C-alpha positions as CSV (number, residue, x, y, z in Angstrom):
1,M,0.0,0.0,0.0
2,T,1.4,3.4,-1.0
3,F,1.6,6.4,1.3
4,S,-1.4,8.0,-0.5
5,N,-3.5,4.8,0.0
6,V,-2.7,4.9,3.8
7,C,-3.7,8.6,3.9
8,M,-6.9,7.9,2.0
9,L,-7.9,5.4,4.7
10,S,-7.7,8.1,7.2
11,I,-9.7,10.5,5.1
12,V,-12.5,7.9,4.6
13,S,-12.7,7.6,8.4
14,G,-13.4,11.3,8.5
15,V,-10.0,12.7,9.3
16,V,-8.6,15.3,6.9
17,L,-5.8,16.8,8.9
18,V,-3.2,15.2,6.7
19,A,-3.6,17.9,4.1
20,V,-1.9,20.5,6.2
21,A,1.3,18.5,6.1
22,W,1.7,19.0,2.4
23,A,2.4,22.1,0.4
24,A,0.2,23.1,-2.5
25,P,1.1,20.8,-5.5
26,Q,3.6,22.4,-7.8
27,P,3.3,22.3,-11.6
28,P,4.0,18.7,-12.9
29,Q,7.5,18.1,-14.1
30,A,7.4,18.0,-17.9
31,P,8.7,14.9,-19.8
32,T,12.0,15.2,-21.6
33,N,12.0,16.3,-25.2
34,Q,12.9,12.9,-26.4
35,S,10.1,11.2,-24.5
36,A,7.6,13.7,-25.8
37,A,8.8,13.1,-29.4
38,I,8.5,9.3,-29.1
39,A,5.0,9.7,-27.5
40,K,3.9,11.9,-30.4
41,S,5.0,9.4,-33.0
42,L,3.1,6.6,-31.1
43,E,0.0,8.8,-30.9
44,K,0.2,9.4,-34.7
45,A,0.2,5.7,-35.2
46,L,-2.8,5.2,-33.0
47,A,-4.7,7.9,-35.0
48,T,-4.4,5.7,-38.1
49,K,-7.7,4.9,-39.9
50,G,-8.1,1.9,-42.1
51,S,-8.5,-1.8,-42.3
52,A,-7.3,-4.2,-39.6
53,S,-4.2,-5.0,-41.7
54,E,-3.4,-1.3,-42.1
55,L,-3.8,-0.8,-38.3
56,R,-1.6,-3.7,-37.6
57,L,1.1,-2.4,-40.0
58,A,0.9,1.1,-38.5
59,Y,1.1,-0.1,-34.9
60,S,3.9,-2.5,-35.7
61,A,5.9,0.1,-37.5
62,A,5.6,2.6,-34.7
63,L,6.5,0.0,-32.1
64,N,9.6,-1.1,-34.0
65,Q,10.7,2.5,-34.6
66,A,10.4,3.5,-31.0
67,Q,11.8,0.3,-29.4
68,P,15.5,1.1,-30.0
69,E,15.1,4.5,-28.4
70,L,13.4,2.9,-25.3
71,L,15.9,0.2,-24.3
72,D,16.5,2.0,-21.0
73,N,12.8,1.7,-20.1
74,L,12.5,-1.9,-19.1
75,W,8.8,-1.7,-18.4
76,I,8.0,-0.5,-21.9
77,T,10.5,-2.9,-23.5
78,Q,8.9,-5.8,-21.8
79,S,5.4,-4.7,-22.8
80,F,6.4,-4.2,-26.4
81,G,8.1,-7.7,-26.5
82,E,5.0,-9.4,-25.0
83,A,2.6,-7.7,-27.4
84,T,4.8,-8.4,-30.4
85,T,5.1,-12.1,-29.5
86,A,1.4,-12.5,-28.9
87,A,0.5,-10.7,-32.1
88,A,2.9,-12.6,-34.3
89,L,0.6,-15.6,-35.0
90,A,-2.7,-13.6,-34.6
91,S,-5.1,-12.4,-37.3
92,D,-4.8,-8.8,-38.3
93,E,-7.7,-7.8,-36.2
94,A,-6.5,-9.6,-33.1
95,A,-2.9,-8.4,-33.6
96,A,-4.1,-4.7,-33.8
97,K,-6.1,-5.3,-30.5
98,L,-2.9,-6.7,-28.9
99,L,-0.5,-4.0,-30.1
100,R,-2.7,-1.0,-29.3
101,P,-2.7,-1.3,-25.5
102,A,1.1,-1.6,-25.5
103,L,1.3,1.6,-27.4
104,E,-1.2,3.4,-25.2
105,E,0.7,2.3,-22.1
106,A,4.0,3.5,-23.5
107,I,2.4,6.9,-24.3
108,A,1.1,7.2,-20.7
109,I,4.5,6.4,-19.3
110,L,6.4,8.7,-21.7
111,R,4.0,11.6,-21.0
112,F,3.8,11.1,-17.2
113,K,4.4,14.2,-15.2
114,L,5.4,13.9,-11.5
115,V,3.5,16.2,-9.3
116,K,5.8,17.5,-6.6
117,E,4.1,18.2,-3.2
118,A,7.0,18.2,-0.8
119,D,10.8,18.7,-1.0
120,L,13.2,15.9,-1.1
121,P,15.4,15.4,2.0
122,Q,18.8,17.2,1.7
123,G,21.1,15.6,-0.9
124,F,18.5,13.0,-2.1
125,P,18.7,11.9,-5.7
126,E,15.9,12.8,-8.1
127,P,13.1,10.3,-8.6
128,T,13.6,7.5,-11.1
129,P,11.8,7.9,-14.5
130,V,8.7,5.7,-14.7
131,G,9.6,2.3,-16.1
132,E,13.4,2.7,-15.9
133,V,15.7,0.8,-13.5
134,R,18.5,3.0,-12.1
135,I,21.2,2.9,-9.5
136,K,20.5,5.5,-6.8
137,E,23.1,6.8,-4.3
138,Y,21.6,8.1,-1.1
139,P,23.4,10.3,1.4
140,A,23.2,9.7,5.2
141,Y,19.7,10.8,6.5
142,R,17.6,10.8,9.6
143,L,14.1,9.3,9.8
144,A,11.3,8.6,12.2
145,A,10.0,5.1,12.0
146,A,7.0,3.2,13.3
147,P,6.1,-0.5,13.0
148,A,3.2,-1.4,10.7
149,G,2.3,-4.5,12.7
150,R,-0.9,-2.8,14.1
151,G,-1.9,-1.6,10.6
152,E,-0.4,0.9,8.1
153,N,-3.0,3.5,9.0
154,T,-1.9,3.4,12.7
155,A,1.7,3.8,11.6
156,F,0.9,6.8,9.5
157,W,-1.0,8.7,12.3
158,T,1.7,7.8,14.8
159,L,4.3,9.4,12.6
160,F,2.1,12.3,11.6
161,T,1.6,13.2,15.2
162,H,5.3,12.9,15.8
163,I,6.3,15.4,13.1
164,K,3.6,17.9,14.0
165,T,4.5,17.7,17.7
166,N,8.2,18.2,16.9
167,K,7.6,20.8,14.2
168,I,9.3,18.7,11.5
169,A,8.4,19.6,8.0
170,M,6.9,17.0,5.7
171,T,9.2,15.6,3.0
172,A,8.7,13.2,0.1
173,P,9.3,10.3,-0.3
174,V,7.8,8.4,2.6
175,E,9.7,5.2,3.1
176,M,7.8,1.9,3.6
177,T,9.9,-1.2,4.4
178,L,8.6,-4.5,3.1
179,D,9.1,-8.1,4.4
180,E,11.7,-10.4,2.9
181,E,9.4,-11.4,0.0
182,G,8.5,-7.8,-0.8
183,A,4.9,-8.6,-0.1
184,D,3.8,-6.8,3.1
185,Q,4.8,-3.6,4.8
186,V,6.5,-4.0,8.1
187,Q,7.6,-0.4,8.8
188,M,6.7,3.1,7.7
189,A,9.1,6.1,8.1
190,F,8.9,9.8,7.6
191,L,12.2,11.3,6.5
192,Y,13.7,14.4,8.0
193,G,14.6,17.2,5.6
194,Q,18.1,17.5,7.1
195,P,20.2,14.9,9.0
196,D,20.7,17.3,12.0
197,W,17.1,18.0,12.7
198,G,15.7,16.7,16.0
199,K,17.4,14.0,18.2
200,V,17.8,10.3,17.7
201,G,16.1,8.0,20.2
202,K,12.9,6.1,20.8
203,K,9.7,7.3,22.4
204,A,6.7,5.0,22.5
205,L,6.3,3.5,19.0
206,V,8.4,6.1,17.2
207,E,12.1,5.6,16.8
208,V,14.3,8.4,15.3
209,R,17.5,7.0,13.9
210,D,20.3,7.9,11.5
211,I,20.6,5.9,8.3
212,P,24.1,5.6,6.7
213,P,24.7,6.3,3.0
214,M,23.3,3.5,0.8
215,T,23.0,2.4,-2.8
216,T,19.7,1.1,-4.1
217,I,18.4,-0.3,-7.4
218,S,15.2,1.6,-8.1
219,I,12.3,1.4,-10.6
220,G,9.9,4.3,-11.1
221,L,6.2,3.4,-11.1
222,R,2.9,5.2,-11.7
223,G,-0.6,4.7,-10.4
224,G,-1.6,3.0,-7.2
225,D,0.5,0.4,-5.4
226,D,-1.1,-2.7,-7.0
227,K,0.4,-6.0,-5.9
228,A,0.6,-7.2,-9.5
229,I,2.5,-4.1,-10.5
230,R,4.8,-4.4,-7.5
231,Q,5.6,-8.1,-8.3
232,R,6.3,-7.2,-12.0
233,A,8.6,-4.4,-10.9
234,K,10.4,-6.7,-8.4
235,K,11.0,-9.2,-11.2
236,L,12.4,-6.5,-13.5
237,I,14.9,-5.5,-10.9
238,E,15.9,-9.1,-10.2
239,E,16.3,-9.8,-13.9
240,W,18.4,-6.6,-14.3
241,L,20.7,-7.6,-11.4
242,A,21.1,-11.1,-12.9
243,S,21.7,-10.1,-16.6
244,N,23.1,-6.6,-16.7
245,P,26.9,-6.4,-16.6
246,V,26.7,-3.5,-14.1
247,G,23.8,-5.1,-12.1
248,S,25.7,-8.4,-11.7
249,T,28.3,-6.5,-9.6
250,F,25.7,-5.9,-6.8
251,K,24.1,-8.1,-4.2
252,P,21.1,-7.4,-2.0
253,A,21.9,-5.5,1.2
254,G,18.5,-5.0,2.8
255,P,14.8,-5.5,2.5
256,W,12.7,-4.2,-0.4
257,R,11.1,-0.8,0.2
258,I,8.5,1.5,-1.4
259,M,9.2,5.2,-1.7
260,G,5.9,7.1,-1.9
261,Y,5.9,10.6,-3.3
262,N,2.2,11.7,-3.4
263,S,-0.7,12.4,-1.0
264,P,-4.3,11.5,-1.6
265,M,-4.9,15.0,-3.1
266,I,-3.3,13.6,-6.3
267,P,-5.6,11.3,-8.3
268,D,-4.6,7.6,-8.5
269,G,-3.6,7.9,-12.2
270,E,-1.1,10.6,-11.4
271,Q,0.5,8.9,-8.3
272,Y,4.2,8.2,-8.4
273,W,6.2,5.8,-6.4
274,E,9.4,3.7,-6.5
275,L,10.2,0.1,-5.6
276,E,13.8,-0.2,-4.4
277,L,16.3,-2.8,-3.3
278,P,19.2,-1.7,-1.2
279,V,22.4,-3.3,-2.6
280,T,26.2,-3.4,-2.0
281,Q,29.1,-4.4,-4.2
282,R,30.0,-8.1,-4.4
């Protein structure tokens, strides 16, 4: 469950105080010129009118033209590959129906704009582009953590009370540590904007502690934290670690985690989050 999902549970229960922790959303970050150009060419293909065979030809041509420029986007590359394989032995009509959703998904990813609602902690790397797997280097930072054993909603409100009481500004992302399988959340943490804010220590369920510099393998994701999306993202990272020459030099160094960047004020389709695996050199 993403941070926004947790917040939404609180709003449904009639509590809306969470909104005060976030600044007014800033204008979405625009896609790169290259991404916009590729998306435009895919949109042109989708606007094709004609017979099933003509649609199949247009979709296939656009996909084949875009694919070499999208090799860094493992999510799109995988979707293109699956659609092409499925369409290979299909009729023209069926092939067009298989290829079109892959092009539509690619356009949505390429045109995605991250809505910034809070500042990153000091020295944090920029968010990973949606669909791409990247190595991220994090500086030392301070966080306030609470266990999720009694429910993610409880963890959120415990931490929310902590930062309001101690006058700590809200930052993004919110860190959610997962279990060994990457299935369930075991801890939620709010990150301090600077590593010298507040004091380390534990009080009731909240523990403030310092985290040393770390390296993670990260994939950028859009939409709600769906378990199917999370499992697919996890597999893409695992495959990258196993097959990429650079990835093969790393080994896991900690549990999977979700980094959530948006509040419930942002619609589900515009939500952004990352799945990450802490790593170290072999």
